TIRO-59292 format. One line per 2 residues: number of its first residue (from 1); their letters; for each residue x, y, z negated of C-alpha. Coordinates in Angstrom, 3 decimals. Each point is the difference from the previous one (the first is absolute). Example, Ala and Ser with C-alpha at 12.3 -4.5 7.8 and 13.67 -1.06 7.14 Angstrom:
1) as) 12.300 -4.500 -7.800 ~ 1.370 3.440 0.660
***
This chain:
1) ms) 106.991 15.535 -78.847 ~ -1.684 -1.499 2.904
3) lq) -3.607 -1.588 -0.401 ~ 0.295 -4.327 -0.171
5) st) -2.559 -1.956 -1.205 ~ 2.139 -1.883 -2.683
7) it) 2.630 1.608 -2.510 ~ 2.298 -1.429 -2.591
9) fk) -0.806 1.342 -3.790 ~ 1.178 -0.153 -3.805
11) is) -2.344 1.579 -2.234 ~ 1.984 2.355 -2.689
13) sm) -2.676 2.077 -1.606 ~ -3.995 0.317 -0.125
15) ds) -1.952 2.814 1.207 ~ -2.974 1.497 -1.893
17) lg) -2.455 -1.934 2.270 ~ 1.369 -3.300 -0.858
19) qg) 2.445 -0.505 2.932 ~ 3.422 -1.075 0.352
21) vs) 2.520 2.382 1.341 ~ 2.903 -1.222 2.318
23) ke) 2.820 2.045 1.112 ~ 1.426 -2.655 2.288
25) tn) -0.423 2.228 2.984 ~ 0.257 3.925 0.776
27) ki) -3.431 0.303 -0.809 ~ -1.599 -0.610 -3.516
29) tf) -2.536 -3.062 -0.023 ~ -2.941 -0.612 -1.952
31) ip) -1.535 -3.650 0.013 ~ -2.854 -1.156 -2.193
33) kt) 0.094 -3.498 -1.773 ~ 3.751 0.205 -1.118
35) fi) 2.043 0.901 -2.898 ~ 3.441 1.061 -0.766
37) gd) 2.305 -2.924 1.006 ~ -1.902 -1.065 2.731
39) eg) 1.843 -0.305 3.332 ~ -1.425 -1.434 3.726
41) ka) -1.508 1.447 2.758 ~ -2.893 2.014 0.929
43) ei) -2.252 1.174 2.573 ~ -0.142 3.711 0.799
45) is) -3.469 1.242 -0.065 ~ 0.444 4.049 0.790
47) ek) 2.973 2.341 -0.294 ~ 0.038 3.494 -0.810
49) kg) 2.797 2.473 -0.105 ~ 2.662 -1.612 -2.416
51) vv) -2.108 -2.625 -1.347 ~ -1.257 -3.409 1.100
53) fa) -3.238 -1.958 -0.968 ~ 0.212 -3.832 -0.042
55) rm) -1.703 -3.225 -0.718 ~ 2.104 -2.984 -1.718
57) ks) 0.573 -2.761 2.408 ~ 2.240 -2.205 -1.796
59) ls) 2.369 -0.422 -3.007 ~ 3.680 -1.190 0.120
61) ls) 0.297 0.941 -3.748 ~ -2.848 0.340 -2.723
63) sp) 0.529 2.412 -2.901 ~ 0.814 -1.563 -3.160
65) sr) -3.387 1.863 -1.374 ~ -2.322 -1.424 2.580
67) ie) -2.668 -2.377 -0.886 ~ -2.875 -2.202 1.596
69) pi) -2.867 2.569 0.664 ~ -3.417 -1.541 -1.756
71) cp) -2.068 1.419 2.597 ~ -0.647 -2.009 3.292
73) hf) -0.237 3.487 2.100 ~ 3.174 1.903 -1.401
75) ss) 2.407 -0.234 2.801 ~ -2.859 1.466 2.396
77) cp) -2.269 1.856 -2.154 ~ 0.917 4.020 -0.291
79) sc) -1.711 0.186 -3.182 ~ 2.674 -1.458 -2.716
81) hy) 3.742 0.927 0.317 ~ 1.480 -1.525 -3.007
83) lh) -1.218 -4.007 -0.511 ~ 3.168 -1.085 1.366
85) vs) 1.967 1.097 -3.250 ~ -0.661 -0.161 -4.152
87) ye) -2.271 2.533 -1.569 ~ 2.845 1.714 -1.890
89) de) 1.965 0.567 3.315 ~ -2.883 1.561 1.254
91) lk) -1.102 2.456 -2.941 ~ 4.112 0.574 0.514
93) ik) -0.008 1.006 3.751 ~ -3.155 2.279 -0.976
95) ee) 1.119 1.576 -2.825 ~ 3.342 1.262 2.186
97) al) -2.462 1.016 2.697 ~ -1.603 2.526 -2.594
99) kr) 3.274 0.943 -1.486 ~ 1.567 1.163 3.535
101) lv) -3.416 2.059 0.490 ~ -0.086 1.851 -3.405
103) yk) 3.439 0.228 -0.590 ~ -0.040 3.619 0.603
105) ln) -2.791 0.795 -2.670 ~ 2.390 -0.254 -2.701
107) pp) -2.574 -2.795 -1.128 ~ 0.720 -1.951 -3.271
109) si) 0.419 -3.960 0.123 ~ -2.717 -2.254 2.038
111) tv) -2.522 -1.900 -2.204 ~ -0.764 -2.848 1.863
113) lg) -3.407 -1.562 -0.569 ~ -0.035 -3.272 1.864
115) ss) -2.821 -2.693 0.424 ~ -0.468 -3.465 -1.603
117) qr) -1.774 -1.230 3.211 ~ 2.166 0.442 3.883
119) le) -3.204 -1.881 1.375 ~ -3.803 0.124 -0.184
121) yr) -0.370 3.392 -1.131 ~ -1.503 2.330 2.997
123) nr) -4.136 0.543 -0.260 ~ 0.093 1.432 3.034
125) iq) 1.487 -0.437 3.695 ~ -0.845 1.135 3.203
127) lh) 0.321 -1.804 3.246 ~ -0.133 0.573 3.713
129) yh) -1.728 -1.615 2.516 ~ -0.189 -0.106 4.086
131) lp) -2.734 -2.054 0.951 ~ 1.070 -0.404 4.031
133) ek) 3.585 -1.675 -1.469 ~ -2.006 -2.057 -2.925
135) kl) 2.412 1.518 -2.495 ~ -0.285 1.292 -3.692
137) gf) 2.536 0.951 -2.212 ~ 2.337 2.310 -1.446
139) fd) 1.573 2.425 3.286 ~ 3.958 -0.122 0.420
141) hq) 0.818 3.338 1.203 ~ 3.366 -1.013 1.050
143) ak) -1.117 -2.790 2.023 ~ -3.453 1.910 0.960
145) ti) -2.019 -2.874 -0.615 ~ -2.752 -1.962 -2.513
147) ip) 1.974 -2.717 -2.470 ~ -3.061 -2.235 -1.050
149) vp) 0.502 -0.529 -4.053 ~ -2.389 -2.978 -1.236
151) qc) 1.817 -0.603 -2.858 ~ 1.267 3.740 -1.514
153) si) 1.729 -0.764 -3.016 ~ -0.783 3.261 -1.309
155) si) -3.272 0.210 -0.060 ~ -2.420 -0.810 -3.345
157) pq) -1.678 -3.428 0.337 ~ -3.383 1.191 0.766
159) is) 1.478 1.774 3.312 ~ 2.151 -2.837 1.164
161) ee) -3.108 -2.072 -0.439 ~ -1.659 2.165 2.329
163) lr) 2.665 0.264 2.537 ~ 0.330 -3.743 0.000
165) rl) -4.122 0.383 1.194 ~ 0.687 2.532 2.408
167) ys) 2.633 -1.599 1.881 ~ -1.787 -3.491 -0.251
169) en) -0.978 -1.023 3.303 ~ 0.169 3.849 0.847
171) tw) -2.619 0.964 -2.161 ~ 1.034 3.603 0.297
173) ik) -0.684 0.538 3.750 ~ -3.947 -0.968 -0.485
175) ea) 0.106 2.751 -3.227 ~ 1.985 2.540 1.913
177) pq) -1.738 2.879 1.682 ~ -0.489 -1.338 3.572
179) ns) -0.141 3.636 1.059 ~ 3.445 0.946 -1.240
181) ps) 2.677 -2.323 1.754 ~ 2.672 0.843 -2.343
183) gh) -0.094 1.556 -3.646 ~ 0.349 -0.653 -3.258
185) ve) -1.622 -1.831 -3.040 ~ 0.537 0.581 -3.567
187) iy) -0.069 -2.770 -3.012 ~ -0.585 1.803 -3.186
189) wl) -0.877 -1.666 -3.571 ~ -1.399 2.758 -1.875
191) nn) -2.649 -0.170 -2.908 ~ 0.367 -3.687 -0.177
193) kl) -1.197 -0.345 3.255 ~ 1.014 -0.470 3.526
195) qv) -0.289 2.979 2.473 ~ 0.617 -1.161 3.849
197) sw) 0.302 3.671 2.285 ~ 0.360 -0.258 3.847
199) nk) 1.119 3.207 1.189 ~ -0.693 2.206 -2.756
201) py) 2.296 2.566 -2.033 ~ 2.687 -1.083 -2.215
203) ae) -1.607 -0.977 -3.592 ~ -3.222 0.521 1.288
205) gg) -1.588 -1.422 -2.581 ~ 2.081 2.429 -2.658
207) ft) 3.446 0.189 -0.534 ~ 1.785 -2.091 -2.497
209) qv) 4.071 -0.878 -0.648 ~ 0.653 -3.249 1.796
211) fe) 1.898 -1.625 -2.785 ~ -2.107 0.805 -3.471
213) tm) 2.804 -1.464 -2.191 ~ 2.046 2.253 1.351
215) nq) -2.552 2.577 -0.153 ~ -0.961 -0.426 -4.003
217) kl) 4.343 0.182 -0.502 ~ 0.018 3.521 1.765
219) ke) -3.048 1.334 -2.116 ~ 1.880 -1.045 -3.115
221) hl) 3.097 1.665 0.304 ~ -2.291 3.125 1.416
223) ll) -1.828 -0.284 -3.189 ~ 3.017 -0.028 -2.538
225) wm) 1.471 2.978 1.469 ~ -3.234 1.833 -0.113
227) ke) -0.101 -1.070 -3.484 ~ 2.780 2.360 -0.993
229) ks) -2.148 2.812 1.295 ~ -2.987 1.813 -1.697
231) ap) -2.862 -0.855 1.499 ~ 0.768 2.372 2.881
233) gi) -2.207 0.943 3.343 ~ 0.828 -2.352 3.026
235) ld) -0.405 0.957 3.860 ~ -0.210 -3.298 1.277
237) lf) 0.874 0.352 4.074 ~ -1.006 -2.717 2.327
239) ag) -1.904 -1.722 -2.863 ~ -2.169 -2.255 1.623
241) ng) -2.417 -1.367 -2.451 ~ 2.458 1.355 -2.774
243) nl) 1.829 -3.261 -0.258 ~ 3.110 1.483 -1.653
245) sh) -1.700 2.630 -2.201 ~ -3.063 -1.165 -1.482
247) ql) 1.788 -1.540 -2.883 ~ 2.072 2.674 -0.993
249) ns) -0.653 2.322 -2.990 ~ -0.987 3.519 1.344
251) sq) -1.536 2.822 -0.785 ~ -1.246 0.696 3.499
253) rl) 0.451 -2.178 3.113 ~ -0.681 1.382 3.437
255) ci) 0.409 -2.905 3.077 ~ 0.316 1.017 3.103
257) dk) -0.420 -2.302 3.590 ~ -1.809 -0.013 3.139
259) yl) -3.307 -1.856 -1.197 ~ -2.827 -0.924 2.319
261) qi) -2.029 -0.499 -3.242 ~ 1.132 2.181 -3.498
263) pg) 1.011 -3.169 -2.315 ~ -1.307 2.110 -3.102
265) en) 0.482 2.786 -2.266 ~ 3.158 1.816 0.346
267) fy) 0.927 -1.076 3.750 ~ 0.283 2.709 2.474
269) sq) 0.435 -0.895 3.976 ~ 2.768 1.763 1.789
271) dl) 2.165 -1.368 2.908 ~ 3.191 0.637 -1.543
273) yh) 1.496 0.296 3.293 ~ -1.929 3.080 1.271
275) nq) 1.729 2.942 0.062 ~ -2.351 1.895 -2.386
277) al) -0.084 -2.702 -2.354 ~ 2.374 1.545 -2.805
279) sn) -1.935 3.080 0.010 ~ -3.330 -1.613 0.109
281) va) 1.014 -2.068 -3.046 ~ 1.659 3.236 -1.559
283) kl) -3.121 1.622 0.525 ~ -2.025 -3.036 -1.899
285) ls) 2.539 0.188 -2.777 ~ -0.200 3.394 -0.512
287) qk) -4.295 -0.177 0.073 ~ 0.848 -2.557 -2.830
289) kf) 2.210 1.942 -2.231 ~ 2.618 -3.297 0.485
291) qp) 3.482 0.271 -0.468 ~ 1.109 -3.687 0.276
293) ev) 3.074 -0.641 -1.928 ~ 0.631 -3.483 1.725
295) ll) 0.016 -0.476 3.986 ~ -0.889 -3.437 1.014
297) ld) 0.286 -1.151 3.622 ~ -0.191 -3.028 1.691
299) pp) 0.559 0.763 3.924 ~ -0.157 -2.091 2.994
301) rs) 3.135 -0.918 1.493 ~ 0.309 3.083 1.776
303) gl) 0.459 1.571 -3.315 ~ -0.841 3.681 -0.977
305) kn) 2.658 2.540 2.368 ~ -0.979 2.915 -2.181
307) lq) 0.104 -0.931 -3.295 ~ 1.958 2.627 -0.727
309) qw) -2.796 2.833 0.633 ~ -2.360 -2.550 -2.211
311) ce) 2.477 0.448 -3.118 ~ 0.517 3.953 0.900
313) ai) -3.737 0.613 -0.262 ~ -0.945 -2.470 -2.480
315) rp) 3.100 0.046 -2.150 ~ -0.438 -3.192 -1.702
317) ks) 2.341 -0.701 -3.239 ~ 0.465 -3.875 1.589
319) ia) -0.600 -2.065 2.774 ~ -0.729 -3.419 0.849
321) yv) 0.647 -1.207 3.282 ~ -0.946 -3.458 1.032
323) sc) 1.178 -1.003 3.829 ~ -0.174 -3.125 2.136
325) dp) 2.473 1.815 2.315 ~ 3.040 0.790 -2.217
327) ht) 1.509 1.905 3.510 ~ -2.820 2.560 0.080
329) ma) 0.053 0.190 -3.731 ~ 3.999 1.185 -0.336
331) rd) -0.839 2.286 3.009 ~ -2.853 1.552 -2.222
333) ls) 1.886 0.464 -2.922 ~ 3.149 1.204 1.270
335) nl) -1.236 3.310 -0.068 ~ -1.547 0.178 -3.454
337) nn) 3.148 2.270 -2.151 ~ -2.015 0.909 -2.744
339) yq) -0.701 -3.633 -0.840 ~ 2.183 -2.906 -1.521
341) it) -0.163 -3.589 0.717 ~ -0.462 -1.738 -3.673
343) hl) -1.117 -3.383 1.437 ~ 0.284 -2.425 2.858
345) fl) -1.914 -3.071 0.589 ~ 0.383 -2.733 2.866
347) id) -3.426 -1.492 -0.372 ~ -0.114 -3.618 2.243
349) ff) -3.587 0.165 1.371 ~ 0.939 -1.578 3.098
351) ps) 2.493 -3.349 -1.050 ~ 1.553 -1.707 2.925
353) tf) -0.127 3.001 2.343 ~ 2.097 3.400 0.449
355) hf) -2.839 2.345 -1.268 ~ -0.143 0.959 -3.919
357) et) -1.683 2.525 -1.900 ~ 1.769 2.709 -2.000
359) mv) -1.097 2.130 -2.833 ~ 1.835 2.996 -1.062
361) fl) -0.533 2.272 -2.837 ~ 1.217 3.891 -0.037
363) ee) 0.107 2.643 -2.944 ~ 0.216 3.764 0.728
365) kt) 3.530 1.075 -0.520 ~ 0.168 2.736 -3.058
***
């Protein structure tokens, strides 16, 4: 197919990134902000071998599932992906996406934990800025530009209020670091206080999940699973402040992560992506004469590629894997031949977007 500015599309399915999929040409076309049954014209943004990425220009036929987006920024904002359809349809698409990713793992049926609210849930957002262009907002990687969002609908009210203040009369321009023409700002509601950080590391004030209500749901199911066990020892990898393991009944607990300041007793600082991480932790376990029965991990989006080596070295009887990226989770679990998945959860930490959290429980095969 020759590269042309406009093409005709007909959406037949959705991909795992919240994009409509059209097969009307000899190349598969991916178009955000569309849904199954939509037909119309789209502008080509980029083209690679076998695929085209496009932006919707007009609709000649709307999907029966399409609704009016509640957010005024939806059509241009890159953050949300599903506000043009019902929440029930959003959850169905997410469940189908997870099924496709994990079917080779022979999992049980998926338990979907949906949210009671679709908007006003995020306690932290990160915006990009560009002083010469006087732009503050989310960065659209497809269009290579910053999209202003003075009325972000998924932020909690405290953050929305701060957004209105920053955008009012371009107040943010006076507060942004003048020695950095471009960068980012994080607006964070933490411990009932608003925190605004310019050009600092992500979650600079301390990491918490962006949706506390769903975080509690996740921990409730983790607690129920652990109650079936008799006070096992827990090794908590990528533990952060111990969010997942602190409430669990255990005979012994060791939390591992990369810390600037050690949060407390039973915490150990280690970059878990360092090539000596496993041997260092194994040595520590040996010194403590600690054989953990449960391995708990909640890695970043990159996952833990050598999870199989960790399991071979530590030999836990049970594993709880919490993930914000089901693609890397499926990859990491694909080689665990000595373990069987017993529970698989889709936990909607990120309503209105294609993102979601997964939690998988595994038991050693007998």
